[in-house]
C-alpha atoms as one frame of an Amber mdcrd trajectory, in Angstrom:
protein
  19.588   8.044   3.496  16.695   7.197   5.527  15.160  10.752   4.307  15.460
   9.781   0.697  11.662   8.251   0.439  10.235  11.144   2.428  10.529   9.855
   5.744   9.373  12.267   8.120   8.142  15.285   5.022   4.665  13.160   4.211
   1.781  12.691   6.241  -1.814  11.161   5.420  -4.818  10.668   7.077  -8.304
   9.969   6.555 -11.085   9.476   8.837 -13.837   8.809   6.157 -12.670   5.787
   4.241 -15.319   3.386   2.946 -15.202   0.127   1.098 -17.861   0.300  -1.601
 -21.094   1.910  -1.283 -21.798   0.040   2.460 -18.905   1.267   4.170 -17.160
  -1.517   5.629 -15.111  -2.566   9.064 -11.466  -0.821   9.743  -9.759  -4.020
   9.397 -11.573  -4.498   5.883 -10.143  -1.028   4.575  -7.098  -1.539   6.039
  -6.708  -4.986   4.205  -7.714  -3.381   1.137  -5.167  -0.504   1.457  -2.467
  -3.275   1.618  -3.736  -4.915  -1.418  -3.481  -1.637  -3.410  -0.210  -0.709
  -1.871   1.099  -4.360  -2.750  -0.211  -4.229  -6.182   1.428  -0.877  -6.457
   4.658  -1.850  -5.273   4.624  -4.937  -7.441   4.134  -2.920 -10.604   6.973
  -0.629  -9.364   9.228  -3.784  -8.934   7.989  -5.481 -12.684   8.729  -2.037
 -14.481  12.188  -1.387 -12.904  13.389  -5.185 -13.809  12.392  -4.302 -17.136
  14.577  -1.300 -17.330  11.884   1.489 -16.267  12.081   3.936 -13.593   9.249
   2.217 -11.900   6.436   4.566 -13.261   5.300   2.316 -16.111   3.609  -0.716
 -14.299   0.022  -1.416 -14.921  -0.569  -0.318 -10.886   2.282   2.157 -10.519
   0.040   5.066 -10.700  -2.303   4.052  -7.428   0.007   6.370  -5.384   2.358
   9.285  -5.798   6.049   7.819  -6.367   7.318   8.423  -2.971   4.653   5.967
  -1.793   5.327   3.970  -4.948   8.836   3.782  -3.589   8.267   3.142   0.290
   5.311   0.332  -0.653   8.455  -0.909  -2.850  10.906  -1.346   0.093   8.186
  -2.529   2.539   6.291  -5.026   0.523   7.094  -7.827   2.601   5.849  -6.235
   5.774   2.880  -4.943   3.805   1.993  -8.536   2.336   2.483 -10.194   5.785
  -0.039  -7.507   7.122  -2.553  -8.060   4.737  -2.495 -11.605   4.930  -2.645
 -11.171   9.034  -5.750  -9.087   8.245  -7.604 -11.539   5.736  -6.760 -14.339
   8.554  -8.008 -13.004  11.606 -11.369 -11.516  11.465 -11.313 -10.110  15.071
  -7.787  -8.766  14.996  -9.054  -4.943  15.127 -11.492  -4.487  17.827 -13.416
  -1.416  17.034
């Protein structure tokens, strides 16, 4: 079902994200978030392939279980967005 992974039940927001000690652009921060989501999804998939429940991968503890599962289900879109953010430096106007 569409609500199986918490759709509509979880909401996250942050207006104080910074990359490193000097901050960074909104686009850079979103790119970094995509990288972490991708790493988590990849670990989840690896653990599932090895017969686990998805929580045993190296980066599977980066996010809560429902985010990990969502990232796995949307890994292609997350990777595409991450590449687009990295290849188009002026994609997000601040």
